[in-house]
N, C-alpha and C positions, 0 to 999 in steps of 0.2 A: 521769134516769139514762142513762148512756151505753150503747149497744149494742156488741157485739163488732165490728161493722162501723166504728164510730166510733172504735175504740181504735187504738193504735199497734202492735198485734200483727199480724205478717204472717200471711196465710193460706198453708198448705201445700197444695199441689195435686199429686196423683199421677195418672200416666197410664201405661198399658201398651199398647203397639202392636208386638208382636213381627211381625217379618218374618224367619222362620227357615226357610223351605222349602228354600232353597238352601245352608243353613249346613252346614259339616262335621259328621260325627259322629265322635266320639273313640272308637276302638276298641282303641287301644293308647298307650304312652308315646311312641312314634315319632310318631304322629299328633299327639298334644299338642305335641311338640318343634318339629314343622313349623309348626304355627299360631302358637305362641308366637314362634318366630323371625320369622315375617312380620310381627310388631308391633315389631321391633327394626330400625332402620335400618342397613342393611349399612355405611353410612359411619361409624357410631359404635359398632358391636358391639365393636370391639377398643380402644375409647377409654374408654367409661364404661359403668357398670351401668344396666340398665333393669330394672323390675319390672312384670310383666304378669299379669293375672288373666283366665282364661277362664271364663265363667259358663256352666253347661250345663242343660238341662231333663231330665226324667225318662228320655228316650230317649238321653241322652248327646249330644245335639245342641248344638253351640255356639249360645247365645242371642246372645252377643257377647263382645268381648275389651275390657279396660280397662287402659290404661297408668297405673298407681298412681303411680310415681315415675321419675325419671331422676336418677341420682346421679353420684358422682365415679369415680375410678379404681379404688376398692377397696370400695365400698359404695353402697347406695341404701336407701330406707326402705320397708318394707311395712307401712303403717298399718292396723292391724286394724278400725279403726271405719270408715275409708274403704272397705276391702274389703267389709265386711259391709253398708254402707249401700247400695252398688251391688248386691250380691247380693239384698238385700231388694227394691229397687226393681225389679230385673229378674225377680223370681219365680224366681230359680234354685234348683234343688234340690241342685246340687252345683257345685263350682269346682276349678280347677286352677290353681295359681300357678307362675310361673317367672320367672327372671331370668338374666342372662348373666354369665360371669366373663371379663372382657376379657383376662386373663392366660392363658387357655386351659386353666387347671387345672379339672378336674371335681370335685375333692374339695370337698364342702360344708364350709363353716366352721361353728364353734360358733354363730354368730349364726344362719346358716341353719337349722341343727337346731333351735334355740330357737324361732325364729319359726314354723317348721313345727308344732312340737308345740303352740304357743298357738293357731295357726290351726285345727289339728284339733280342739283341745278346745272352743274357741269355736263352731266349726261343729257339733260334737256337741250342744252346749247349745241351738242354734238350729235343729237339723234340717237344716243345709245341710252336706253331707259334702265334706270336702277329699279329693279323689281322688288328688292327687299334687302334688308340688313338683319342677319340671324345671329343671335348670341346662343352659344351652346355652354353646358357646363360639364363637369366630370361625370355627373350623374347621366347615365344612358337614357336617351329619350326626352330629356329636358331641354327646351330651348324657348327663345323669345323671338317674336317676329315683329319687326317694325310695321310691316304692311298689315298684318292681322290686327295689330293694335292701333290702326288708324294714324300711324306717324309718317306715313308716305303717300 
């Protein structure tokens, strides 16, 4: 009889090596917008959309950021399974999502709202809280916070 070691099933190995001592603490949506913006190349912020997730520990310290996707002129994909797989692997207790609007328009689209509600609900089920969804534009300092606007 074959053992598991002899089968064609791959072994999954998890590891956790946090190095968070010097990582920022998110105290406001402005803090979150600055960190999210740092993940979006200045050379393409006005060209195409980028979808970023910041993963946080209980003290709201950033564990790390993950670029989920890079899209086209008017959209990008925020894949829930990918977002939560990284959240689970990083042992995050909360997260903040963000993306840019190359057009400079800060108004969330219906897709932005639908995705935010799905992320919040999935997070509630998993015990990983969605703290905010931030939209940034090519103009330095401009952002929209779903939390600050009562949409979370």
